[in-house]
N, C-alpha and C positions, 0 to 999 in steps of 0.2 A: 504493500500500500504506500509506504514511504517512498519507494523507488518510483512509483507512478506519479506521485506528487512532484518529485524532483524532475522527472521527465516533462511534466506539464510546465514547470517553472522554466526549463530550458527551451521548451517550445514557444514560450511567451517572449523570449528574447528576440527583439527585432531591432537591428541597428538603426535603420531609417526611422522607425518609430521612436527609438531612444533619442535620436538627434532632434526630432521634432519636439519631444518633451523637454530636452535641454534648452532649446530656443525659447519655448514657452516659459519655463521657470526662470531663465536668465532675464527675460523681458519683465516678468512680474517682479523679480528681485530689484532690478535697476529702477523701474518706474515706481515701485513701492518705496524705494530708498529716497527718490526725489521728493515724494509727498511727505515721507517721514522726516526728512531733513528740515523741511520748513516747519513742521510741528515741533521738532526737537529744538530748533533755534528759538522758538517762542515759548519753550519749556511747558508744553502742554502735557496733559495726563498720558495720552497715547502718542508716543514719540516715534523715533526712527525704527526701533525693533518691532514695535507693535504693528505699525503700518506695513512693514516688510513681511511679517509673519501672516497678516491678514491677506495680503496680496498673493503670497506664495501658497497659502492654504487653499485659497479659492482656485488658483491656477492648477494645483495638484488634483483637486476633486473634479474639476471640469475636464482636465486633460485625461484623467483616468476613465471618466464616464464616456468621453469621446472615443477613446480607444476601445473600450469594451462593448459599448452599445451604439456607437455612431452619434450622429448629430441629435437624434431624438433623446438619447440618454443624457447628452450634455445639457440639453434644454431643461430636462427635469432636475438635474443637479443644480443648475443655476438658480432655479426657484428655491431650492433648499438653502443655497448659499445666502440668498437675500434674507430669508427669515432667520437663519442662524446668526448672521452678522447683526441683525436687529437686536437680538438678545445681548450680544457682546457690546453693542453701542449703548444699550440701556445701563450697563454696568459702569460706564464712565460719566453718566449724567448724575449730578449731585444737587441737592437742595440745601442751601445754607441761608438761614435767616430770611426765608421767603423768596430768595433769589435762586433761580435755576442756572446751574453752570454745567458746561461740558457738552451742550447740544451741538456746537460746531465741531468739536472733536469727534462726537459720535457720527455726525454726517460725513466727516472726512474718512473715518474707518469704512463707512458704507461705500464711499468713492474708491477707496483702496481695494475693497472686495470686488467692485465692478471692474476695475483695471485688471486685477488678477484673473477674474473670470474670462475677460476678453482675451487675455494672453493665453489662458489654458485652452480656449476655443480656437486658437491659431489666428485670432483677429489682431495681429500685431499693430498695424497702423491705427486701428480703432482704439487699442489700449493706449498707444502714445497720445492720440488725440484726447482721450478721456483724461489722461494725466495732465495735459496742458490746461484743460478747463478746470480741473480740481485745484491746481496751483493758482490759476488766475482768480478763482473764487476766494482763495485764502489770502491772496496778496494784493491784486489790483483793486478789489472791492473794499479793502480795509480802509483806505483814506475816505471813501464815500461814507462808510458806516460811521467813522469817527466824526466826520463833519456833521452828520445828522444828529448823532448823540450829543454834540456840543450845543445844539440849539436849545434855547430856554424853553421851559415847560409851559410858559404862558402864551406861546404863539398860537394863533387860531388853528393851525394845522395839526396840533397835538391835542389829543383827548386825555384829560387827566381827571382824577378824583381829588377835589380840594376839600380839606377838612379844617374847620376852625376849632381851636382848643381854648376853652376858658376855665380858669381856676376861680371859683366863686365861693363866697361864704355860704355855708350850708343853710343858715337861717333865711337867706334871701334868694335861694335858688329858683323858687317859683316866679318871683318877680323878674329875675334876670332872664329866665326862659321866655317869659311873655315879651319882654322888651327886645330880646334877641330875635325872636320870630318876626316881630313888627319891623325891626330895622332891616333884616335881610329881605323881607318882602318888599319894602319900600325901595331897597337898593337893587331890586330885580335879580336877587340871588336867593331864591327860595330853597329851603332845606329838603334834602332827599331823606335824611335820617337824623334823629336826635337821640343821643345816648348820654346818660348821667352815671358817673362812677364816683365811688368814695375816694377822696384825696386827703389823707391825713385824718385828724380828729374833728376839725371844725370846718372843713372845706370839701367841695366836690369838684370834679372835672366834667365839664359839659363838652361833648364832641358833636359838632354840627356839620354833617356832610352835605355839601352843596349839590343841588340837582344839576347845575350847569357843568358841563365837561370842558368848556372853553371859556376862560375868564381872563380879565385884565389884571396883571400883577400889581400895577400901581393902584387900581381901584380897591383891590383887596387890602393893600397896606393902609389906605385911608380908612377903610372899614374897620381894620384892626385897631387903629388909633381911636376911632369913635367908640368902639366897644370897651377899650381900656379905660375910657373916661367915665364909664358907668359906675354907679354906686355898688359896692360890694364885690366888684370884679378885681381880683388881685393880679391876674396875668392873662394875656391873650397872645396867641400866635397861630399861624396857619401853616399847613403842610400839604404839598402836592404829591401825588403818586400816580404813575401811569396806569391806565386801565388795560384789561386784556383785549 
């Protein structure tokens, strides 16, 4: 039985097919390295080795399926590669203090898998082209993203949730709430939600979330000064946060 298995292994040796596999894996290694170098330079979670291994693994699976079952088998394996790398990408996405990090790294791993799958399917030029576009997305688009992120939150094109925070004497909270609602309505900034929390022994914090998602920052500053002058109000400030 063992001798038959050895003979089967010898029969599977095909130098031309082996050369084809070498070209595919070399392409996946080189192109995965290019993508990984950019990630490593920026000290991302998934750097050089991770991107190379993802590209190589995808190439090996697709090349093996292509050799054993032809193009139909390769197509089926590509589908599994896509779903498998999805689980791998989920592992590099982290949530810290309400902020999600690692989405771009996960997407880059997905791109590396696509490059490797193309190389394994003997689509060398397509793999090179895909690498160029992945690198372009991570480099050429970066200045545009940074420019957009530097825009102030109070511009009309940005939708934000604006919340007013008031520290008020507990004994006068009902009066302040009534005055606050009246002032906001007259200023054309009605509230979407009002919440009162305990703040120390003798004070409460009133959070008033504005219904408007596009506001004027200067107008809110004037509004804050007006609220700060109210009786029993100890402190007032407002905070913007981007909406989904």
